[in-house]
Structures are given as C-alpha cells and as structure tokens.
C-alpha positions as CSV (number, residue, x, y, z in Angstrom):
1,M,88.3,-86.5,-182.6
2,S,89.7,-84.9,-185.7
3,S,92.6,-82.5,-185.5
4,K,93.2,-79.8,-188.0
5,Y,96.8,-79.8,-189.2
6,F,98.5,-76.5,-189.5
7,G,101.2,-75.4,-191.9
8,R,104.3,-76.0,-189.6
9,Y,106.4,-79.1,-189.1
10,D,108.1,-80.3,-185.9
11,R,111.6,-81.7,-185.8
12,N,110.5,-85.1,-187.1
13,R,108.9,-83.4,-190.1
14,T,105.4,-84.2,-188.8
15,L,102.7,-81.6,-189.3
16,L,101.6,-79.8,-186.1
17,T,98.1,-79.5,-185.0
18,E,96.6,-76.1,-184.2
19,K,96.9,-76.7,-180.5
20,E,100.5,-77.8,-180.8
21,E,101.2,-74.7,-182.9
22,S,99.6,-72.5,-180.2
23,N,101.6,-74.1,-177.4
24,L,104.8,-73.6,-179.5
25,D,104.0,-69.9,-179.9
26,F,103.3,-69.5,-176.2
27,F,106.6,-71.2,-175.3
28,K,108.5,-68.9,-177.7
29,T,106.8,-65.8,-176.1
30,I,107.7,-66.9,-172.6
31,M,111.4,-67.5,-173.7
32,V,111.6,-64.1,-175.3
33,F,110.1,-62.5,-172.2
34,L,112.6,-64.3,-169.9
35,L,115.5,-63.5,-172.1
36,S,114.5,-59.8,-172.1
37,I,114.3,-59.7,-168.3
38,F,117.8,-61.3,-168.1
39,I,119.3,-58.8,-170.5
40,L,117.7,-55.8,-168.8
41,T,118.9,-57.0,-165.4
42,A,122.4,-57.5,-166.7
43,C,122.5,-54.1,-168.2
44,N,121.1,-52.3,-165.2
45,S,123.4,-53.8,-162.6
46,S,126.5,-51.9,-162.0
47,S,129.7,-53.2,-160.4
48,L,131.5,-51.7,-157.5
49,K,134.6,-51.4,-159.7
50,E,132.6,-49.3,-162.3
51,E,131.1,-47.1,-159.6
52,S,134.2,-46.6,-157.4
53,T,135.6,-43.6,-159.2
54,A,132.3,-41.7,-159.1
55,I,131.7,-42.6,-155.4
56,M,135.2,-41.4,-154.4
57,K,134.8,-38.2,-156.4
58,T,131.4,-37.5,-154.9
59,V,132.6,-38.0,-151.3
60,D,135.7,-35.9,-151.9
61,T,133.6,-33.0,-153.4
62,T,131.0,-33.2,-150.6
63,F,133.7,-33.4,-147.9
64,H,135.2,-30.1,-149.3
65,E,131.9,-28.3,-149.6
66,K,130.6,-26.0,-146.8
67,E,128.9,-28.0,-144.1
68,K,125.2,-28.2,-144.3
69,K,123.3,-26.2,-141.6
70,T,122.3,-28.4,-138.7
71,N,118.6,-29.0,-138.3
72,E,118.4,-31.9,-135.9
73,K,119.5,-32.3,-132.3
74,S,120.1,-35.5,-130.3
75,G,121.4,-35.0,-126.8
76,K,124.5,-32.8,-127.2
77,V,124.9,-33.7,-130.9
78,E,123.6,-31.5,-133.7
79,F,123.6,-32.5,-137.3
80,F,122.0,-32.1,-140.7
81,L,119.1,-34.5,-141.3
82,P,117.9,-34.5,-145.0
83,K,114.2,-34.3,-145.9
84,G,112.6,-37.7,-145.7
85,Y,115.0,-39.0,-143.0
86,E,114.0,-39.5,-139.4
87,V,115.6,-40.4,-136.1
88,K,114.5,-43.9,-134.9
89,E,116.6,-44.4,-131.8
90,E,119.1,-42.5,-129.8
91,S,121.9,-43.1,-127.3
92,P,124.8,-40.9,-126.3
93,T,127.1,-42.3,-129.0
94,N,124.7,-43.9,-131.6
95,I,121.8,-42.4,-133.5
96,I,119.7,-44.8,-135.7
97,L,118.3,-43.1,-138.7
98,K,115.8,-44.2,-141.3
99,G,115.7,-42.8,-144.8
100,G,113.5,-44.6,-147.4
101,S,114.2,-48.3,-147.1
102,N,117.7,-47.8,-145.6
103,T,118.7,-47.8,-142.0
104,Y,121.8,-45.8,-141.0
105,I,123.9,-45.8,-137.8
106,L,125.4,-42.5,-136.9
107,F,128.2,-43.0,-134.4
108,I,129.8,-40.1,-132.5
109,N,132.9,-40.1,-130.4
110,P,132.7,-36.7,-128.7
111,Q,136.3,-37.1,-127.4
112,E,137.7,-36.8,-131.0
113,E,138.2,-33.6,-132.9
114,P,137.3,-33.3,-136.6
115,S,141.0,-33.8,-137.5
116,S,141.2,-37.1,-135.6
117,D,141.7,-40.4,-137.4
118,V,141.0,-42.6,-134.3
119,V,137.4,-43.6,-135.5
120,Y,138.8,-44.3,-139.0
121,K,141.5,-46.6,-137.6
122,A,139.0,-48.4,-135.5
123,T,136.7,-48.8,-138.5
124,I,139.3,-50.3,-140.8
125,D,140.5,-52.7,-138.0
126,Q,137.0,-54.3,-138.1
127,Y,137.6,-55.7,-141.6
128,K,140.1,-58.2,-143.1
129,N,140.0,-56.4,-146.4
130,L,138.0,-53.5,-147.8
131,D,137.0,-53.0,-151.4
132,I,137.3,-49.2,-151.1
133,N,139.4,-47.4,-148.4
134,K,139.9,-43.7,-149.1
135,T,140.9,-40.8,-146.8
136,Y,140.4,-37.1,-147.3
137,K,142.1,-34.1,-145.6
138,Q,141.2,-30.4,-145.5
139,D,142.7,-27.9,-143.1
140,H,141.7,-29.2,-139.6
141,K,139.5,-32.0,-140.9
142,F,140.0,-35.7,-141.6
143,G,137.4,-37.7,-143.6
144,F,137.2,-41.2,-144.9
145,L,135.2,-43.6,-147.0
146,T,135.2,-47.4,-146.7
147,I,133.1,-49.9,-148.7
148,K,132.9,-53.6,-148.1
149,Q,131.1,-55.6,-150.8
150,L,128.6,-58.0,-149.4
151,D,126.4,-60.6,-151.2
152,N,123.5,-59.9,-153.5
153,D,124.6,-56.5,-154.9
154,K,124.8,-55.0,-151.4
155,N,127.6,-53.1,-149.9
156,E,128.4,-51.8,-146.4
157,M,129.5,-48.2,-146.7
158,T,130.9,-46.1,-143.9
159,I,131.7,-42.4,-144.2
160,G,133.3,-40.4,-141.5
161,V,134.7,-37.1,-140.4
162,G,136.9,-36.9,-137.3
163,G,135.1,-38.6,-134.4
164,A,131.8,-39.2,-136.3
165,K,130.9,-41.9,-138.8
166,I,127.7,-43.1,-140.5
167,T,127.2,-46.6,-141.8
168,T,124.5,-48.3,-144.0
169,Q,124.0,-51.2,-146.4
170,V,123.2,-50.1,-149.9
171,K,122.9,-51.5,-153.4
172,T,125.8,-50.9,-155.7
173,S,123.7,-48.8,-158.1
174,K,122.7,-46.4,-155.2
175,L,126.2,-45.9,-153.8
176,V,126.9,-42.6,-155.5
177,E,123.7,-40.8,-154.3
178,E,123.9,-42.4,-150.9
179,S,127.5,-41.3,-150.4
180,K,126.7,-37.7,-151.0
181,V,123.8,-37.6,-148.5
182,M,125.9,-39.6,-145.9
183,M,128.9,-37.2,-146.2
184,Q,126.5,-34.2,-145.9
185,M,125.2,-35.6,-142.6
186,V,128.4,-36.7,-141.0
187,N,130.3,-33.6,-142.2
188,S,127.7,-31.4,-140.3
189,V,128.0,-33.1,-136.9
190,N,128.7,-30.8,-134.0
191,Y,129.0,-32.0,-130.4
192,N,128.5,-29.5,-127.7
193,Q,130.3,-30.5,-124.5
C-alpha cells in the first residue's frame, strides 16, 4: 500500500500522509468549534452581582407604578395574569401558575394588609442568607424582593406586596424581565373578604 506524502511535517519532522493531514485538519476544526462554544457561553452568562442593580431598579419602578387591572379570579382573590400565563392549581392561600417553562407559586395571606411586613419576615426567616434582600415602601404599601442563588445559574426569586408573594426559580439572565412580570402580578392582588 503506497501512501502519498503531503507537504506538512509532524513534531518529529516526519512527512504526513494525506489521511494524517486530513485527520489533523478535522481535529483543528473540532477544537476551534469547542473553543467558540466555550467563549460564547462565557460571554452570555451573567452573574447575579452584575444583574442585581437592574433587578432592584426594575422591581422598585414596577412597585411604584399603577397596579395592573385584575383579569383573573381564584376564590376570593383577584389578580393580574399576563398573557401566556395560566392557573394550574388553586387552594385558598396558594395559586400555582405556569408561564413558559417556569412555574410560580402565588401565596396569599388574606389577613394581612398591603402595608404588612409579616409575609416578608416569614420569607426571610426561611433562609440562612440571601443574595438579595430589598424592601420597598409607598404610602400604605410594603413590598420586597429576595433572591437566593442556587446551583447551575438558577435563582429562587420571591417578590411580595403586603400579604401576597410570588416565588419562582429562574436563570440569572432572565431575572430582570421575570422580576417585572412577577411584581405586576403580586402588586395587583386584591382579596375580597
């Protein structure tokens, strides 16, 4: 079997065959591809520290906006449910929502007024330490934002107003947009007793 030698040399200064040359080119192509994926992944992933200012500002702005008009009712609770979200399960104090690939738990304590911090205190007592713990006040309203960073670029985010809070797990890169929608929902909660 005769091998045609190509014009490149390997480390030992031996001329490479055409097949060896082809294998070397394939290996280089794979390495460049893998390196590109690594660089793109590293550039696209954001850290909680980088996103925290934008998240807190978004929640603050949304908290101070006029409440969204309610369009969903569950028992004695009325709230704003954005387009593309749906109610999956209901109980007197918990409503399980689905929006895209995320599941949300909307908790309501009808005994607490919008100015109450009882649900907030109970929420922060559940964690040893939170990565973000921010409160907001306006007239007769108390709001809060907590975020606990989990593994694999996931975070547990809870946003509340008075006796209502909503919790979900979300990727770091989606925290800002999720925080706005979550505050809109929880800020709109009305309980008719």
